[in-house]
C-alpha positions as CSV (number, residue, x, y, z in Angstrom):
1,X,-38.5,-38.1,-24.3
2,X,-35.0,-38.4,-22.9
3,X,-35.5,-34.3,-22.1
4,X,-38.3,-35.0,-19.9
5,X,-37.0,-38.1,-18.4
6,X,-34.1,-36.1,-17.2
7,X,-36.4,-33.1,-16.1
8,X,-38.2,-36.1,-13.8
9,X,-35.3,-36.8,-11.9
10,X,-33.8,-33.6,-11.5
11,X,-37.4,-33.1,-9.5
12,X,-37.5,-36.1,-7.8
13,X,-34.2,-35.4,-6.6
14,X,-34.6,-32.2,-5.8
15,X,-37.4,-33.7,-3.1
16,X,-35.6,-36.0,-1.8
17,X,-32.4,-33.2,-1.0
18,X,-34.6,-30.7,0.7
19,X,-36.6,-33.6,2.2
20,X,-33.5,-34.7,3.7
21,X,-32.5,-31.4,4.7
22,X,-35.3,-30.7,6.6
23,X,-35.7,-33.9,8.0
24,X,-32.2,-33.9,9.4
25,X,-33.2,-30.2,10.7
26,X,-36.2,-31.1,12.7
27,X,-36.7,-35.1,12.4
28,X,-38.9,-37.1,11.0
29,X,-42.6,-36.2,13.2
30,X,-41.6,-32.4,12.8
31,X,-41.9,-31.8,8.4
32,X,-44.1,-32.0,6.9
33,X,-45.8,-32.6,3.2
34,X,-46.2,-28.9,3.3
35,X,-42.6,-28.1,4.4
36,X,-41.3,-30.0,1.7
37,X,-43.0,-29.3,-1.5
38,X,-42.6,-25.2,0.1
39,X,-39.3,-25.6,0.7
40,X,-38.2,-27.6,-3.5
41,X,-41.0,-25.1,-4.5
42,X,-43.3,-27.3,-6.1
43,X,-47.0,-28.0,-5.7
44,X,-48.7,-31.1,-3.6
45,X,-49.4,-33.5,-6.7
46,X,-46.1,-32.6,-8.1
47,X,-44.6,-34.8,-5.0
48,X,-47.3,-37.2,-5.3
49,X,-46.5,-37.9,-8.6
50,X,-42.9,-39.4,-7.2
51,X,-44.0,-40.2,-3.9
52,X,-46.7,-42.0,-2.1
53,X,-46.5,-40.2,0.6
54,X,-44.0,-39.0,3.2
55,X,-43.3,-42.6,4.9
56,X,-42.6,-43.4,1.4
57,X,-39.6,-39.8,1.0
58,X,-38.0,-41.2,4.1
59,X,-37.3,-44.8,3.2
60,X,-35.6,-43.6,-0.4
61,X,-33.2,-41.3,1.4
62,X,-33.0,-44.3,4.0
63,X,-32.2,-46.9,1.2
64,X,-30.2,-44.5,-0.6
65,X,-27.4,-42.6,2.1
66,X,-27.5,-45.7,4.4
67,X,-28.3,-48.7,2.2
68,X,-26.0,-48.5,-0.6
69,X,-23.0,-47.9,1.3
70,X,-24.0,-50.3,4.1
71,X,-24.2,-53.2,0.9
72,X,-20.1,-51.5,-0.4
73,X,-19.0,-51.8,3.6
74,X,-19.7,-55.3,3.2
75,X,-17.8,-55.8,0.3
76,X,-14.8,-54.3,1.9
77,X,-15.0,-56.2,4.8
78,X,-14.6,-59.7,3.2
79,X,-11.1,-58.1,2.1
80,X,-10.0,-57.0,5.8
81,X,-8.2,-59.7,7.6
82,X,-8.8,-60.7,11.2
83,X,-11.7,-58.8,13.6
84,X,-9.1,-55.3,14.6
85,X,-8.7,-54.6,11.1
86,X,-12.4,-55.4,10.2
87,X,-13.2,-53.1,13.7
88,X,-10.6,-50.4,12.0
89,X,-12.5,-50.7,8.9
90,X,-15.9,-50.2,9.3
91,X,-15.2,-47.2,11.9
92,X,-12.7,-45.5,9.4
93,X,-15.8,-45.9,7.0
94,X,-18.2,-44.5,9.0
95,X,-16.7,-41.7,9.8
96,X,-15.5,-41.0,5.7
97,X,-19.1,-41.7,5.0
98,X,-20.8,-38.8,7.4
99,X,-17.8,-36.1,6.9
100,X,-19.8,-36.8,3.5
101,X,-22.9,-36.9,4.0
102,X,-23.8,-35.0,7.7
103,X,-27.3,-34.2,6.5
104,X,-27.3,-38.2,5.9
105,X,-26.1,-39.1,9.2
106,X,-28.4,-36.5,10.9
107,X,-31.1,-37.8,9.5
108,X,-30.6,-41.1,10.7
109,X,-29.7,-40.2,14.5
110,X,-32.3,-37.9,15.1
111,X,-34.6,-40.3,13.7
112,X,-33.9,-43.3,15.4
113,X,-32.8,-41.5,19.0
114,X,-36.1,-39.5,18.7
115,X,-39.4,-40.3,19.5
116,X,-41.0,-43.7,18.6
117,X,-42.6,-43.3,15.4
118,X,-44.8,-46.9,13.7
119,X,-45.3,-45.6,10.2
120,X,-41.3,-45.6,10.4
121,X,-39.9,-48.0,13.1
122,X,-39.8,-51.4,10.4
123,X,-37.5,-49.3,8.0
124,X,-35.4,-48.0,10.9
125,X,-35.3,-51.3,12.1
126,X,-34.0,-53.4,9.2
127,X,-31.4,-51.3,8.6
128,X,-29.8,-50.9,12.1
129,X,-30.4,-55.1,12.7
130,X,-27.9,-55.2,9.6
131,X,-25.2,-53.6,10.5
132,X,-25.6,-54.5,14.5
133,X,-25.3,-58.1,12.6
134,X,-22.5,-57.2,10.9
135,X,-20.8,-56.1,13.9
136,X,-21.4,-59.2,16.4
137,X,-20.2,-61.1,13.3
138,X,-16.5,-59.3,13.3
139,X,-16.9,-59.7,17.4
140,X,-17.7,-63.5,17.2
141,X,-14.8,-63.6,15.1
142,X,-12.3,-62.1,17.4
143,X,-13.1,-64.2,19.8
144,X,-12.7,-67.7,18.0
145,X,-8.9,-65.9,16.9
146,X,-8.6,-64.5,20.5
147,X,-8.0,-60.9,19.4
148,X,-10.5,-60.3,22.1
149,X,-11.5,-61.8,25.5
150,X,-13.9,-63.9,26.1
151,X,-17.2,-62.3,26.7
152,X,-20.9,-61.6,24.8
153,X,-20.4,-61.0,21.5
154,X,-23.8,-59.5,21.7
155,X,-22.3,-56.8,24.5
156,X,-19.4,-55.9,22.8
157,X,-20.5,-55.1,19.9
158,X,-23.7,-52.8,21.7
159,X,-20.5,-51.4,23.5
160,X,-18.7,-50.8,20.0
161,X,-21.5,-49.4,18.3
162,X,-22.5,-46.6,21.2
163,X,-18.9,-45.7,21.0
164,X,-18.8,-45.2,17.5
165,X,-22.2,-43.9,17.1
166,X,-22.5,-41.2,19.7
167,X,-19.6,-39.8,18.0
168,X,-20.9,-39.2,15.1
169,X,-24.2,-38.2,16.3
170,X,-22.3,-35.5,18.4
171,X,-19.8,-34.3,15.3
172,X,-22.5,-35.0,12.6
173,X,-23.7,-31.4,13.6
174,X,-20.7,-29.7,13.1
175,X,-20.5,-26.8,10.8
176,X,-17.3,-28.8,9.3
177,X,-17.5,-32.5,10.1
178,X,-14.9,-33.7,8.1
179,X,-12.7,-31.7,10.4
180,X,-13.4,-33.9,13.7
181,X,-14.0,-36.8,12.3
182,X,-10.8,-37.8,11.3
183,X,-8.9,-41.0,10.9
184,X,-6.7,-40.1,14.1
185,X,-10.0,-40.0,16.0
186,X,-11.4,-43.0,14.8
187,X,-7.7,-45.0,15.7
188,X,-8.0,-42.9,18.6
189,X,-11.9,-44.5,19.9
190,X,-10.6,-48.3,18.1
191,X,-8.1,-48.1,20.6
192,X,-10.9,-46.9,23.6
193,X,-12.5,-49.7,23.1
194,X,-10.0,-52.7,22.7
195,X,-7.5,-51.5,25.3
196,X,-9.8,-48.9,27.5
197,X,-9.1,-46.5,29.8
198,X,-6.1,-47.4,31.0
199,X,-4.3,-48.6,27.9
200,X,-3.9,-52.2,29.0
201,X,-3.7,-54.6,25.9
202,X,-5.8,-57.9,25.6
203,X,-3.6,-59.3,28.4
204,X,-3.3,-57.2,30.9
205,X,-0.1,-55.4,30.4
206,X,0.0,-52.0,30.1
207,X,1.1,-50.4,27.2
208,X,2.9,-48.1,29.2
209,X,5.3,-50.3,30.4
210,X,6.7,-51.7,27.6
């Protein structure tokens, strides 16, 4: 019984592994069930034993690689003090996650920034709304404490997410993303977001003049 369970888990993991690679490389729409079963070297009934359809496979991958890390990040943010510390943690944690799981990062960006696909819009909307709401809350805290200038927290969150996500989108496609997604780059992006290209601080003083 235990041997059969281990074998079942192994087959399921193999399907997820090949589906992740294909979705990340080709996109959701361009990947067929046949592509997945041929890559995993299993039969179609075997796939349908574990997953009801392609959408189920995709949803499982998103929950496995995105939702789980999101929950962990939420817990870590609770221990960070202040808006700037939380933004730094968010950037660095995202860089580490994408460095360790570049295919998972490419899966999300390939699908989210690609053509709209009705059958998976709901799961994408759920996970992205959750993360965006987290960033908005951090911006609200920064505005209340004075670490950020008065502005619309949704607009600030949008700017921050665009800066972070486009960087992750581009660099996670490299052969060795860990070489590019460094703490130094994360700190530089945070500085750019907080102070702009001029290098002025929140009071308009250029740091180079101090």
